[in-house]
N, C-alpha and C positions, 0 to 999 in steps of 0.2 A: 758285743764288747762292753765292758763295764765303763761307766762314766769316769772320766779323769785319766784313763789309760791312753798314753801316746803310742800310736800304732808302731812307729818306727824307732822308738826310744830304746836303746840298749844299755842305758846307764847301769853300772854294777853287774852287767852280764859278762861272763867269761867265755871267750871263743878260742878254740884250738884250730889252727890252720896248718895242714901239712903242706910242705913245699911252699911255705908262705914267705920266703925271703926274696922272691922276684916274680916277674910276670903277672899272670892272673892272680896268683896266690897273694902277692903283696898288694895288688890293687884291691882285692876283696878285703884284706886285712885293714887297709886304710879306709875303705868304705864303712866297715863295722866300727872302726875307731872313731870315725866322724860322727857316729850315732851314740858314742859314749862307751862302747865295749872295751873291756880289758882283753889283751891279746896274748896268746901263747903261739909263738912262731916255731914250728918244727921244720928243721932243715938239716940235710946231710952236711952242708957247709957251715961250720960253726961261725966263721967270720961273716959270711953273708947274713946269717940269721941274726947275729948281734947287731949288725948295721941296720937291718930292717926294724928290729925292736927299738933301737935308739931313735930312728927316724919317726916312728909312730909316737913315742913318748914326747919328742920335741915338738912335733907338728900338731898333735891332737890332744896332748895333755892327759892322756889316759895311761894306764899301766900296761906295760908290755915286757915280756921276757922271751928269750930265745932258748930253745933246747935242741941240742944236736942229737938227732936220732934218725935211723933208717926205717922207713915204713914197712919194710919186709922183715924186720926183726921184732918178734913178739915181745921179747924181753925189753928191748929199748923203748918200744911204744908203751908198755905197761909202766916202765919207770917214768916216762914223760907224763903220763896221766896221773900217776901218784904225785909227782912234783907239782903239777897244776892244782890238784886238790889241796895240797899242803900250802901252796902259795895264795890261792884265791878262795878256797873253800867250796867251790862248785865248778861244774862244767855245764854250761848252758847251750853251747853251740859247738859242733864239730864240722869243719869243712874238709872233706877228703879231696885235696887238690893235687897232691903229688902224682906225677905221671911221666911216662916217656913214650917215644914213638920211634919205631924202626921201619923205614919204608923200603919197598922193593918188590919185584915179581916173586911169587911164591917159590919158583924154582931157582931163584938166586939168593934166597934167604936160608939161613941155617935154622935147625930146630932150636938151637940155643938162642937165636934172635927171637923166635916166637915165644919161648918160655920166659925170657927176660922181660918182655913186655907184659905178659900175663901176670908174672910175679909182682911187678911194680904196680900195675894199674888195677889188678883184681885183688890179689892178696893185700896190697897196700891200701886198699879201701876197706876190706873185710876186717883186718886186724885192728886198726884204730877204732872202727865202729864197735867191735867186740869189747875193746878196752874201756870205752866210755859208758857203755850201756849200764853196768851195775850202778854207777853214780847217778846217771839220769833216772834209772828206775827208783832209786832211793829218794831223789828229788821229786819224782812223779812229774817230770817235765824235761824237755830237751828238744833240740833241733839238730838233725844230722843232714848235711847237705853234701851230696856227692857230685863231683865233676865228671859227668859223662861226656858226650860229644854228639854233634849231629851225625858222626860216623857210628854212633851206637844205634841209630834208627834208619839210616840210609847207607848204601854201599858206595865204595870208591875203589877203583882198581889200584893195585899195588899197596894196599893198606891192610892186608889180612891180619897181621898181629894186632894192630891198633883197633881196627873195627871190631874184631872178636872180643877184645878186652873191654871196650866201651859198651858193647852189647850186653856183656855180662854185668857191667855196673848198672845198666838200666834195669835189668831183671832183679839184681840184688836190691836195688832201691825199692822196687815194688814189693818184693817178698818181705823185706825188713819193715816196710811201712805197715804191713798187715800184722806182723809179729809184735810190733811195739806200740801200736795204737792203743791197746788197753792201758798202757802206762803213760799216756799223754805225751808220747814222744813222736814227733813227726819226722819223716824221712822223705826227702825229695832230691831231685837231681837237676843240675843246670847242664844244658847241652850247648856249649859254645860252638860257633861256626869258625870261620877263618879270622882269627886274631893274630896279629903280628907279634907273637911271643918268640922267645929264644928257640923254641922247637920248630918254628916256621921260617925264621930268618934265612936258613940255608936254601930255601926254595922260593923266596920272594921275587927274585929276579929271573926265574925260569919262565920262558915264553909261554909254556902251557899253563903255568900258574897264573900269569897275568891275564891270559884269555879266560881262565876259569873265573877269576875275580870279577871281571867285567861282564862276562857272559852268563854266569850262573847266580851271582849274588845280586839281588834286586837293588841294593844301595850302591853297587859297583865300587866297593872299596873294602879294605881290611877293617876289622873292628879295632877300635882304640881300647887300650887296657881298662880305662876307667868305665867303659860302657858295660862291663860285667857287674859293676857295683850294685846297680838297682835290683837285679835279680837276687843277688846274695843278701842284700839288706832285707828285702821282702821275705825271703825264706827263713831268715834268722830271727825275725821279729814277730811281735804279736799280730801283725797284719796278716800273717799266713796261718792263723790258728785253725782254719778249716781246710788247709791244703796239705795233703800227704799222699805219697805214692805218685807224685806228679813229676812231669818233666817240663822245664821252662827252657825253650829254645831261644838263644840269643845269637842270631846268625845273619843279620842283615837281609833276611828274606830268602836265603838260599833254599831251604827246604819247603818254601811256599810254592816253588815252581814244579 
């Protein structure tokens, strides 16, 4: 590392975060903003996106804008990337966070359920990555961070759509890391464990879920949203300059057992 470089300083860096208006996405946006990054919040919900951007500007004094777009629409994502370049002149960081989960036994799920999860979680990671790569190649630098999951590396019953999609994100991360390494673009994934996001609130009071949290998670609790920030900040910053194709598991020790 060159003298004078602050490892975790993101001043004047521009980060795009999909699904960045709430949950882990907003937590990561705030984490990057606390290090000085300018933020582009992509959300399907225009109102929520604007509220998130306003919160970041007010609390962290960085620049932030919201763009309403669907990660499964190539046209909308391309427009969002073009707007980001016009507004900030660069794209230094992309966090592919948008995702959905549909649970249930395989014989009770529809094929449409399965396809919907793959489209959002897999296509919705591939399309934004494809869209930012030309700019990152031009800059000869960039950080792509994918939100995979512990269920991308271990199995869990009644989660075939989600586990399949996150397993695909893990391998997409590794393949893309190899492809983009010559251009000084790193690609890594964060694998969150049980965080109490909107996606998990419906099952938090289920007795089996409670037993799982206490019995399988070493720290015996749900993750708090801000606890994802350290991994995101590391992968977005100069501190991770020699890290690519890697998975960082943030799961309270679940997969250690």
